[in-house]
C-alpha positions in Angstrom: 13.7 36.5 -48.6 14.6 35.5 -52.1 17.6 33.5 -50.9 15.5 31.9 -48.1 12.9 30.8 -50.7 15.7 29.5 -52.8 17.2 27.6 -49.9 13.7 26.1 -49.0 13.2 25.0 -52.6 16.7 23.4 -52.7 16.1 21.5 -49.4 12.7 20.2 -50.6 13.3 20.1 -54.3 12.8 16.3 -54.7 9.4 16.3 -53.1 8.4 19.4 -54.9 9.1 17.7 -58.3 7.0 14.7 -57.1 4.1 16.8 -55.7 4.1 19.0 -58.8 2.9 16.1 -61.1 0.5 14.8 -58.4 -1.0 18.3 -58.4 -1.3 18.3 -62.2 -3.1 14.9 -62.0 -5.6 16.3 -59.5 -6.3 19.3 -61.8 -6.8 16.8 -64.7 -9.1 14.8 -62.5 -11.2 17.9 -61.7 -11.5 18.9 -65.4 -12.4 15.3 -66.5 -14.9 14.9 -63.7 -16.6 18.2 -64.6 -16.8 17.3 -68.3 -18.2 13.8 -67.5 -20.9 15.2 -65.1 -24.4 15.0 -66.5 -25.2 18.7 -65.9 -22.2 20.1 -67.7 -23.3 19.1 -71.1 -19.8 19.3 -72.4 -19.5 15.7 -73.6 -21.4 16.7 -76.8 -18.3 18.7 -77.9 -15.9 15.8 -77.3 -15.0 13.6 -80.4 -17.1 10.4 -80.3 -13.9 8.3 -80.4 -12.9 9.7 -77.0 -16.2 8.6 -75.3 -16.9 5.2 -73.8 -19.6 3.7 -71.6 -19.4 3.9 -67.8 -19.0 0.1 -67.6 -16.1 0.1 -70.0 -14.5 3.1 -68.3 -14.7 1.4 -64.9 -13.1 -1.8 -66.3 -10.2 0.2 -67.8 -9.7 2.4 -64.7 -9.8 -0.7 -62.4 -7.0 -2.3 -64.4 -5.0 0.9 -64.5 -5.3 1.3 -60.7 -3.6 -2.0 -60.1 -1.0 -1.5 -62.8 0.0 2.0 -61.7 0.3 1.0 -58.0 2.5 -1.9 -59.0 4.8 0.2 -61.2 5.0 2.9 -58.5 6.3 0.3 -56.1 8.7 -1.0 -58.7 10.0 2.5 -59.4 10.5 3.3 -55.8 12.4 0.0 -55.3 14.6 0.9 -58.3 15.4 4.3 -56.8 16.4 2.7 -53.5 18.6 0.2 -55.3 20.4 2.9 -57.3 20.7 4.9 -54.0 22.5 2.0 -52.4 24.7 1.5 -55.4 25.8 5.2 -55.4 26.4 5.1 -51.7 28.5 2.0 -51.7 30.3 2.2 -55.0 31.0 5.9 -55.4 30.5 8.2 -52.4 27.6 9.1 -50.2 27.8 12.7 -51.5 27.2 11.5 -55.1 23.7 10.1 -54.2 22.2 13.6 -54.7 23.4 13.6 -58.3 20.9 10.8 -59.1 18.1 12.0 -56.8 18.4 15.6 -58.0 17.7 14.7 -61.6 14.1 15.9 -62.2 13.1 12.7 -64.0 13.9 10.6 -60.9 11.1 12.1 -58.7 9.1 13.2 -61.7 8.3 9.7 -62.8 7.3 8.8 -59.3 5.0 11.7 -59.1 3.4 10.8 -62.5 2.6 7.2 -61.4 1.3 8.3 -58.0 -0.8 11.0 -59.7 -2.1 8.4 -62.2 -3.1 6.1 -59.3 -5.0 9.0 -57.6 -6.7 9.9 -60.9 -7.9 6.4 -61.6 -9.0 5.6 -58.1 -11.0 8.9 -57.6 -12.5 8.6 -61.1 -13.8 5.2 -60.2 -15.4 6.6 -57.1 -17.4 9.1 -59.1 -18.8 6.4 -61.4 -21.8 4.2 -60.8 -22.5 1.2 -63.0 -26.0 -0.2 -63.8 -28.5 2.4 -64.7 -25.9 5.1 -65.6 -26.0 5.3 -69.4 -23.7 8.3 -69.8 -20.8 8.4 -72.2 -17.6 9.5 -70.4 -14.0 10.4 -71.3 -12.5 9.3 -68.0 -11.5 5.9 -69.3 -9.9 7.2 -72.5 -8.0 9.9 -70.6 -6.8 7.2 -68.2 -5.4 5.2 -71.2 -3.7 8.2 -72.6 -2.2 9.0 -69.2 -0.9 5.4 -68.9 0.8 5.6 -72.3 2.3 9.0 -71.3 3.5 7.4 -68.0 5.0 4.4 -69.9 7.0 6.8 -72.1 8.4 8.5 -69.0 9.2 5.1 -67.5 11.4 4.3 -70.5 13.2 7.6 -70.0 13.6 6.8 -66.3 15.1 3.4 -67.1 17.5 5.0 -69.6 18.4 7.6 -66.9 19.1 4.7 -64.4 21.3 2.8 -66.9 23.4 5.9 -67.7 23.5 6.9 -64.0 25.2 3.8 -62.8 28.1 4.4 -65.2 30.9 6.1 -63.2 32.2 7.9 -66.3 28.8 9.5 -66.9 28.6 10.4 -63.2 32.0 12.1 -63.3 31.2 13.9 -66.5 28.0 15.3 -65.0 29.8 16.4 -61.8 32.7 17.9 -63.8 30.4 19.9 -66.2 28.4 21.4 -63.3 31.6 22.2 -61.3 33.2 23.8 -64.4 30.3 26.2 -64.8 30.5 27.2 -61.2 34.2 27.8 -61.3 33.7 30.1 -64.3 31.1 32.0 -62.4 33.5 32.2 -59.4 36.3 33.6 -61.5 33.9 36.2 -63.1 33.0 37.5 -59.7 36.6 38.0 -58.6 38.3 41.4 -58.6 41.7 41.4 -60.3 42.7 45.0 -59.4 45.2 45.8 -56.7 43.3 46.2 -53.5 44.2 48.7 -50.8 45.1 46.2 -48.0 45.2 48.9 -45.4 41.6 49.6 -46.0 40.2 46.0 -45.6 42.5 45.1 -42.6 40.9 47.6 -40.3 39.0 45.6 -37.7 37.0 47.7 -35.3 33.7 45.7 -34.9 33.4 42.0 -35.1 30.4 40.3 -36.7 29.8 36.9 -35.2 27.7 34.0 -36.5 24.2 33.7 -34.9 24.0 29.9 -35.6 26.1 26.9 -36.6 26.2 25.1 -40.0 27.7 25.2 -43.4 27.8 28.7 -44.8 26.2 28.4 -48.2 24.6 31.8 -49.1 25.9 35.3 -48.4 23.3 37.8 -49.5 25.6 40.5 -50.7 22.9 42.6 -52.3 21.0 42.8 -49.0 24.1 43.6 -47.0 24.9 46.4 -49.6 21.5 48.0 -48.9 21.9 47.8 -45.1 25.3 49.5 -44.9 25.4 51.6 -48.1 24.8 54.9 -46.3 27.7 54.4 -44.0 31.3 55.3 -44.8 32.4 51.9 -43.7 34.3 48.8 -44.9 32.9 45.3 -44.3 35.5 42.6 -44.6 34.1 39.1 -44.7 36.6 36.6 -43.2 34.8 33.3 -44.0 34.2 31.5 -47.3 31.2 29.7 -48.7 31.2 26.0 -47.9 33.0 26.4 -44.6 31.5 24.9 -41.4 30.8 27.8 -39.0 30.1 27.5 -35.3 27.9 29.8 -33.3 29.8 33.0 -32.2 32.6 32.3 -34.8 33.8 35.4 -36.6 32.1 36.1 -39.9 33.8 39.4 -40.6 34.8 42.8 -39.4 33.5 46.4 -39.8 36.1 49.1 -40.1 34.1 51.3 -37.7 32.0 50.6 -34.7 29.2 52.9 -35.8 26.3 50.5 -36.4 23.6 49.8 -33.8 22.7 46.3 -32.6 19.6 46.1 -34.8 21.7 46.7 -37.9 24.3 44.2 -36.8 21.6 41.6 -36.4 20.3 42.4 -39.9 23.8 41.8 -41.3 24.1 38.5 -39.4 20.8 37.3 -40.9 22.2 37.6 -44.4 24.6 34.7 -43.8 22.5 31.6 -44.4 23.5 28.2 -43.0 22.5 24.7 -43.9 23.0 21.2 -42.4 24.6 20.0 -45.6 26.7 21.6 -48.4 24.8 22.9 -51.4 26.4 21.9 -54.7 24.5 24.7 -56.5 26.3 27.4 -54.5 29.8 26.1 -53.9 32.1 24.8 -56.7 34.2 23.0 -54.0 31.4 20.5 -53.5 31.9 19.1 -57.0 35.7 18.9 -56.5 35.2 17.1 -53.2 32.9 14.5 -54.8 35.5 13.7 -57.5 38.2 13.4 -54.9 36.1 11.2 -52.7 35.2 8.9 -55.6 39.0 8.6 -56.4 39.7 7.8 -52.7 36.9 5.2 -52.6 38.3 3.6 -55.8 41.7 3.2 -54.1 40.4 1.7 -50.9 41.4 -2.0 -50.3 37.8 -3.2 -50.7 37.4 -1.8 -54.2 41.0 -1.4 -55.5 40.1 0.2 -58.9 43.1 2.4 -59.9 41.6 3.1 -63.4 38.7 4.9 -61.8 41.0 6.8 -59.6 43.2 7.8 -62.6 40.1 9.0 -64.5 39.0 11.1 -61.4 42.5 12.6 -61.2 42.4 13.8 -64.8 39.0 15.3 -64.3 40.1 17.0 -61.1 43.3 18.3 -62.7 41.4 19.9 -65.6 39.0 21.7 -63.2 41.9 22.9 -61.0 43.7 24.2 -64.0 41.0 26.8 -64.5 41.5 28.1 -61.0 45.3 28.1 -61.5 45.0 30.7 -64.3 44.4 33.6 -61.9 46.2 34.8 -58.8 43.4 36.9 -57.2 40.9 35.3 -54.8 39.4 38.7 -53.7 35.9 40.0 -54.3 35.5 43.8 -54.1 31.9 45.0 -54.0 30.9 48.6 -54.2 27.6 49.9 -53.0 25.5 52.9 -54.2 26.8 54.8 -51.2 30.2 55.0 -49.5 30.3 51.5 -48.0 32.6 48.8 -49.5 32.6 45.1 -49.0 35.6 42.8 -49.3 35.3 39.1 -49.5 38.2 36.6 -49.9 37.5 33.1 -51.2 40.0 30.2 -50.7 43.3 30.7 -52.5 44.4 28.3 -55.2 47.1 26.9 -52.9 44.5 25.9 -50.3 42.1 24.4 -52.9 44.9 22.5 -54.6 46.2 20.9 -51.4 42.7 20.2 -50.0 41.6 18.2 -53.1 44.9 16.6 -54.2 45.7 15.4 -50.6 43.3 12.4 -50.7 45.0 11.2 -53.9 48.4 11.6 -52.3 47.4 9.7 -49.3 45.6 6.7 -50.9 47.5 6.5 -54.2 51.1 6.8 -53.0 51.7 3.0 -53.2 50.5 2.5 -56.8 53.0 3.7 -59.5 50.3 4.1 -62.2 48.3 6.4 -59.8 51.4 8.4 -58.9 52.1 8.9 -62.6 48.5 10.1 -63.1 48.9 12.6 -60.2 52.1 14.0 -61.6 50.4 14.2 -65.1 47.6 16.1 -63.4 50.0 18.5 -61.8 51.7 19.1 -65.1 48.3 19.9 -66.7 47.6 22.4 -64.0 51.0 24.0 -64.4 50.7 24.4 -68.1 47.9 27.1 -67.7 48.9 28.4 -64.3 50.0 31.9 -63.5 53.6 32.4 -62.5 52.7 32.6 -58.8 50.6 29.4 -59.0 53.3 27.6 -61.0 55.5 27.9 -57.9 52.7 26.4 -55.8 52.4 23.4 -58.2 56.1 22.9 -58.2 56.4 23.0 -54.5 53.6 20.5 -54.1 55.1 18.2 -56.7 58.4 18.2 -55.0 56.9 17.5 -51.6 54.8 14.6 -53.1 57.9 13.2 -54.9 59.9 13.2 -51.7 57.1 11.4 -49.8 56.6 8.6 -52.4 60.0 8.0 -54.0 61.0 5.6 -51.2 57.9 3.5 -51.7 59.2 2.1 -55.0 62.4 0.1 -55.2 62.1 -1.2 -58.8 63.5 1.0 -61.6 60.4 0.2 -63.7 58.1 1.8 -61.2 60.2 4.9 -60.8 60.5 5.3 -64.6 56.7 5.6 -64.8 56.6 9.0 -63.2 60.2 10.3 -62.9 60.3 11.9 -66.3 57.0 13.7 -65.7 58.2 14.9 -62.3 61.3 16.4 -64.0 59.1 18.1 -66.6 57.1 19.8 -63.8 60.3 21.0 -62.1 62.2 22.1 -65.2 59.5 22.9 -67.7 57.9 20.6 -70.3 58.3 21.1 -74.0 54.7 22.0 -74.3 55.0 24.6 -71.6 57.9 26.2 -73.3 56.0 26.3 -76.6 53.1 28.0 -74.9 55.4 30.6 -73.3 57.0 31.2 -76.7 53.6 31.7 -78.3 52.6 34.2 -75.6 55.7 36.2 -76.1 55.1 36.4 -79.9 51.5 37.5 -79.2 52.8 40.3 -76.9 55.2 41.5 -79.6 52.5 41.6 -82.1 50.3 43.6 -79.7 53.2 46.1 -79.1 53.5 46.6 -82.9 
C-alpha cells in the first residue's frame, strides 16, 4: 500500500503541488471571511492599520482579480514555452526535470489560489450601507506581494532551467545519489550460485509496463515462513510484458493465492520513474548528447560535456564487480535479485555516443577520455570490459579519419587505455603502498 501511494503521488505530483496552494488559499479565505463577518466580533482584535472600508477593499480586490488572472495566464504560457524548448533542444525525457521542480507548479497554484480568494471575497462584500471595517483587502495586498516574490523566484528558475549546463548538473547530481544508493544495497559476498539457480516454480507478470517498484519488504513477509529461495530475474526499469517471467521459486510449495500476492508486489508504470531507477538519468544524458550530435543541431561541445558527465557517473559503477542483491528474511526464505551488470550499462549508454559521434574527431577524443576516466577507478574485471569496448570502438572509427591531425587527437588516449596511463600506474602504486602499511 505504501508503494502504491508513493506511485500515485509520483504520477500526480505536479497537480498535487498546484492544488496544495489553492487549498491553502481556500483556508485563508474561510478564516478572513469569518473574521470580517459582523457576528464574529474579531475585528476589534485586529490592528487598525490592517482594516479598511468595504468600498476600498472591493476596489483593491477587483484590481487584484484582473491582475492575478493575467499573470496566471502569463505563467502558464511561460511553462508551455519552456516545455517546448526542453522537448526540442534537449530531449523529451528532460521535460520532467523542469515540471518536477516544485516552484513550477507551486507558483501556478499561488496565482490561481489568489484569484479564487479575491473573487470569492468580493462576492461576500456589499457596498453602500455596509459600514464594516474588514481585513480582506489588506490580506489580498499581502498575498499579491507574496505572489510577486514567488514570481521572481519562478523567473529565476526558468532562466537557469534553459541553461543546458545547469540541466545536466541537476540530472547528474540526482543520478549520482541514486547510484550510491544502488551500490549500498548490493551484496559483495560470494553467493552460492547453486542455491539461486534452482527454478521449480515460475512467477509471471500479471500486467505489462515498466517495472519500477519491487516491494521487497512485502515479499519477505509473504514467503518468510517457507524454506524457499526466490530469484528475481528482471531489473528495475525494464519493460515487461504480461506473462513474462519475473522470477523463480526454488520449490513449488506455494498456493495460487500466495503466488498472486507476490505478483502484486511488482508495480508497473506507463513511463520510467527517475526517482526509482538511476538508469533514467544516464539515459537522459545520453539522449541529450545524441540530440546535440544530430544534423539539425550539430553542437559537439554539448555532446562532449555530456560525455564527461556520463563517464564520471559510470566510473562509480565501475568500482565494484558485484551486481547481486541478497536479502534475508526473518524466517528461512531468501531473495536474490540481480541488477544490470556494469558491462551492460556501459554498452547501453555509451552506444549512442559511438553511433552519432564516430565522424567527429573531437567527440571521439572525448569518448576515449571518458573511457579512460572510467578505467582509472574500475575494478580489474571492469577494466577488461572498458579495454575491450575501447578496442572495438577504435576499430570501428579509425577508418573514418584519413588525416593524421584527426587521428592524433585520440590515438594517444586510446593507447593509454590499452597500456595503462601514467595516472593509472600512480594510483596502482599508491594502493600497493597502502596495502603494505596495513600489513605492517
